[in-house]
C-alpha positions as CSV (number, residue, x, y, z in Angstrom):
1,X,81.1,120.5,86.4
2,X,84.1,122.7,87.3
3,X,83.4,126.4,87.7
4,X,86.4,128.8,87.8
5,X,85.1,130.7,90.9
6,X,84.4,127.6,93.0
7,X,87.4,126.2,94.9
8,X,88.8,122.9,93.7
9,X,87.3,119.9,95.5
10,X,83.8,121.4,95.9
11,X,80.7,120.3,94.0
12,X,79.5,123.4,92.1
13,X,76.1,121.9,91.4
14,X,75.3,121.2,95.0
15,X,76.5,124.7,96.0
16,X,74.3,126.3,93.4
17,X,71.2,124.3,94.5
18,X,71.6,125.1,98.2
19,X,72.4,128.8,97.5
20,X,69.2,129.1,95.4
21,X,67.2,127.4,98.1
22,X,68.5,129.9,100.7
23,X,67.7,132.8,98.5
24,X,64.1,131.6,98.4
25,X,63.9,132.5,102.1
26,X,64.1,136.2,101.1
27,X,61.6,136.1,98.2
28,X,59.5,139.3,97.9
29,X,57.7,141.3,95.2
30,X,57.0,138.3,93.1
31,X,60.4,137.0,92.0
32,X,62.9,139.3,93.7
33,X,65.3,138.0,96.4
34,X,67.9,139.8,98.6
35,X,71.5,139.0,98.0
36,X,72.2,138.2,101.7
37,X,71.0,135.4,103.9
38,X,67.6,135.6,105.6
39,X,67.8,137.3,109.1
40,X,66.1,134.3,110.7
41,X,69.0,132.1,109.5
42,X,71.6,134.6,110.6
43,X,69.9,134.9,114.1
44,X,69.9,131.1,114.3
45,X,73.7,130.9,113.6
46,X,74.2,133.6,116.3
47,X,72.1,131.7,118.8
48,X,74.2,128.6,118.2
49,X,77.4,130.6,118.9
50,X,78.8,130.3,115.4
51,X,78.8,134.0,114.5
52,X,78.9,137.2,116.4
53,X,75.8,139.4,116.6
54,X,74.7,139.9,112.9
55,X,72.8,143.2,113.6
56,X,74.6,146.3,112.7
57,X,75.6,148.5,109.8
58,X,78.5,146.3,108.4
59,X,77.8,144.0,105.5
60,X,79.9,141.2,106.9
61,X,79.7,139.1,110.1
62,X,82.5,137.5,112.2
63,X,82.6,133.8,112.7
64,X,83.5,132.6,116.2
65,X,86.4,130.1,116.5
66,X,83.9,127.3,116.8
67,X,81.9,128.6,113.9
68,X,85.0,128.9,111.7
69,X,86.1,125.3,112.4
70,X,82.5,124.0,111.9
71,X,82.0,126.0,108.7
72,X,85.1,124.6,107.1
73,X,84.1,121.0,108.2
74,X,80.6,121.4,106.9
75,X,81.6,122.9,103.6
76,X,83.7,119.8,102.8
77,X,81.1,117.4,104.3
78,X,78.2,118.6,102.3
79,X,79.9,119.9,99.1
80,X,83.2,118.2,98.8
81,X,83.7,116.1,95.7
82,X,83.9,112.4,96.5
């Protein structure tokens, strides 16, 4: 199913399922979740050299050159429409 906010060529159903699964990592107070990714996941990405240090006051993080290339490749690999 095509969703207007999902780029063409990507499978919205797969993206929705994986996003919901990642949100479950931040589950607290019964059924509440944080809007961001789990800190353990962010630290893992940093340890692999894919993002700069995620700790700080900014709400965004910088991808390294290797992380940017891999992120684009994995997005299409796992969520591209066949």
